[in-house]
N, C-alpha and C positions, 0 to 999 in steps of 0.2 A: 620407676613408673613405667619406662620404654620396655623393660623386660617384661613386666606384667601385660602391657599392651599386646606385645608380640605373642605370648601364651594365649591371650583371648583369641586373637586372630587366627592361631595355628589350630585352635579348637574349633573354629567355625568351619562348617562344611561347606563345600562349593555346590552350586545350584546343580551341577551335573551328577553330585554323589548323593542327592536326595532321593534317587529313585535307582532300583535294578537297571543295568543295562540291557539284560537279556530279555528279549520280547516274551519269551516262553515264561520266564519267571514273572514278568509284571502281568502276563494273563492270568498266572495262577494266583497273584497277589491280589488282583481285581475279583476272582472267583472266592478266594477265601474271604474277602468284604462282604460277598452276597450271601455266605452260608448262615442258615438260619433265617432269612429274610422271608422264605416261603412258609414258614410256620404262622399259623393262623395269629394275627396280631391281638392283643389284648388291650390295645389302645382304644380309646374313644374316638369316635370319628371328630376330625377337626377341619377347619378351613385350609385351604390350600396356601402353601406359602406364595408369595407374588414377588416378583421384580418389575419396579415401574421403571421404565427407560424415559428419562426426561430430555426431550428434544426441543423445549422450550427455550433453550439458548439461540435457536434460529439458525438457519442456513444462509450464506452469502447471497446477495441480490444478482451478482454477475454471473453470467452464464458458465464460464469455466469452473471459477472457484465453488459455484453452487454444485455442478455436476461432481466435481471432486468430493464434496462434503457428502454428497447422499451416497455415493458409490462406497465411500468409506465405513459410514455408518451400517449401510446394508451388508458390507462384506462381514463386519464385526458381528452382526446379528447372525447372518447365515453360518459363519463358523461354529458360535455356540449351537445353533438349532441342528447343524449337521453332526456334531458330536453327541447331540443327546439323541438323536434319531439312530445313530450307529450303535449306540449302546443299549437301546430299547429293549431288544431281543435278549439281554444279557442281565438286565436290572429289574427289579420287581416293580409293578405299577407305581406303587406309593413313592418311588424316587423320582416320579415325573409329575407330582402333583403341585409342582412350581410353575405358576402362570407367569407370561411374560406380556405386559402392556406397555406400547409404545404411545406415547403422549407427545402433542406437539400442534402447531399450526396444521390446518386442513391442507395445505398444499405440500408442505413439508412430509406428513405423515403419509400421504397418497403417493408421493415421489418415492419414498422409501419402500413402500409396499410394492409398487410397480417394478423398482430395480431389484428387489429380492426376487421376484418371479423371473426377471430376465437372466439373473446369475445362476439361479437354479434350473432355468432350461438350457442355458450356455453350459454349466458345467457338470450337472448331474443327470441321471436317469430319473431320478425321483420326481413324483408330479410336484407341480408347486402347490397344489391343493393340500399336499401333506403338511407343508411348511405353513400354510395358511391356519392350520389346527393347532400350530405349536405357538402363534402369537396373536394378541389381541390388538388391533390397530384401533387407536381412540383418537380421532381427529378433532380438535379444537375442545379436548378437555384437559383442563390444568391440572397441576400436580396436587393442589390443595382439594380439587373436587373430587379427584380420583382417590386420594387417601380417606376422606369423608365417605365416599361410596364403600369402601372396605369395611370401615368401622360400623357403616349401618348395616352391612351385611352380615357382620359377625357379632351385631348387637353387644358391642363393647367399645364404648368410648375411651377406655384407658388402652386400646390396642396399640403396641407401639410400632411406629414407623420412623425408620432413620435414613439419612442420607449418606451414601458412602463417598467420603472425600480423603485423599492422602494427606490433605493439609489440615485436617481435623485435629484439635487439642486433645479429645477422647478417643479412647481405642475399644473395640468391642471386646466383651469379657469372653474368656475360655471356659469359664465356670459353669455355664449354663448355654443352652441352645441360641444361636443368633435369633433377633427379632423376626417374626415372620413375614415382615415386608419391608423390602428395601428399595431404595432408590437409587439409580445409577445414571449419572449424568452421560449424555450422548456428546462427550467432548473428545472428538478425534482430530486433532491438528498435527501439522509437521514440527510445530514448536510447541513446547510444553509452557501453558502460562499458569503459573501458581496461584493457588487462592480462589479460583473461580468457582469451584464446585462448593467450597466451604462458605464464601460469601453468599452464593446463591441460596444455600441452605438456610443460613443462620440470619442474613439480612433481608433477603426477598422473601422467603417461605416460612420464616420462623419456625424452622425445623431443627431437630439435633443432627448436627454432623458428627460421622464418627468413621475411624480408619480401621482397616483390617489388621489384625495383630500378627503382621507377617514377622515381626523380629523373634517371634518365637520358633521359626524354623532354623534360626541360628547359622543362616547362611550369608557368606561373605559379601555376595554380590547384590542383596535386597534387603531392604528396611521396610517398616511400615509407611514410611513416607514415599515409598515407590510408585509412581502413576502407572498402575498395570493397564493393560489393554481392556476394553471393555468385555470382550468374550472371554478373557480370562478371569475377570471379576464374577461374571455371570456363572461360570462354571465353578468357580469356588464355592459361590453360595449354593448353588444346586447339591454339590457333593456334600457341603457342611450340613445342610438340612437333612439330605439322606443318612449320612453317618450318625446325626444325633437322632434322629427317629428309629433307626435300627437299633442304636444303644438302649434308648427308652424303652423300645419295644422288649428287649430283652431283660429290662430290669422289672418287667410285670410278670406276676405270677399269681397262682390262686392257693388261698390258704386251704388248711384243711377242712374248712367250711364252704369252700368254693367260691369265696370272696376274692374279688381281684385286688391285689396289694402290690405296691410299689416299693422296691429295693431302693436305697440310696446309691446314686454314683460317685465316686471319688473324683476329685477335681482332675487328675492325670486322665481319666477315661475322657471327659469332656474335652480335655486338651488335645488327646490323640485325635479326635474327630475333626478338628480344624486342620492340624498339622497334616494328615492324610488328605484331606481335602485340596488344602493349597498345594502341596507336594505334586499331586496328580495333575492337577489344573496347570502349574508351572511346566510340567513335563510337556502337556499338550501345545502350551505356548512356545516353548522351545522347537518343538518338532513343525509348528506352523512358521516360525520367525527365527531359523537357526542363526542368523547373522545378527539379531538384535534381541537379545534375552532381556536386557534391561534397558530402561530409559535414562535413569540417573547415572551418572558416572563420578 
């Protein structure tokens, strides 16, 4: 049994090997991902994918801890939005149909909005107004109200909304595109507190909690139970949606009568959509945090 475990461990790749190290080769790989996306889409119009950022956990009332939490949440959102704005010129517009909504108490949401403006003004030449267009601030709108609004807009009560949690018992399937709406808890603490997001989803909100299928990366340093940074989770979802949209666009064609038909995708193709998304997002994470690539050890 020990020899078998050693063999499995040896076959797992390091996070550092999930990507090409040469920047030029990485750029070429990104460009290859985009090829074909400029073709006229045969897909029907569909509602945008949405990330609901749940800040209803609340921020500390004491001045210093509160300021630290606001700065941490704001920085994670800026990291994601900065990555997205940087890639906008190279990606087709439908890659950015993902909307970001920040939900929480009025004072908390407004404090994060103001801090995002400060960070942008301090660190970037980009106008804070451009960042305003990338995130929808919803003070005093709770998660249940926001999800119901989405269902009403889509006119579909069966519209699936899931809460992402590394402590969930269920794992998102790789055999189909991910749900169109996901909730990400704004849990950014110095110490990891297990089960908070799962309990909030299942016990407080009566929603399905799921974890990302990170085990499919077959990497030694990470598993599906890894509590990833908020910006990394958001980038994974943005890329995963884009990859699946691109795949499904390629599956549509016109038959001899000019009717739009869809060819079936094999399971491996959908699986590759997630692996590609997670690998690139984890690469972004390692570049931002080279001294702390994982939280669990």
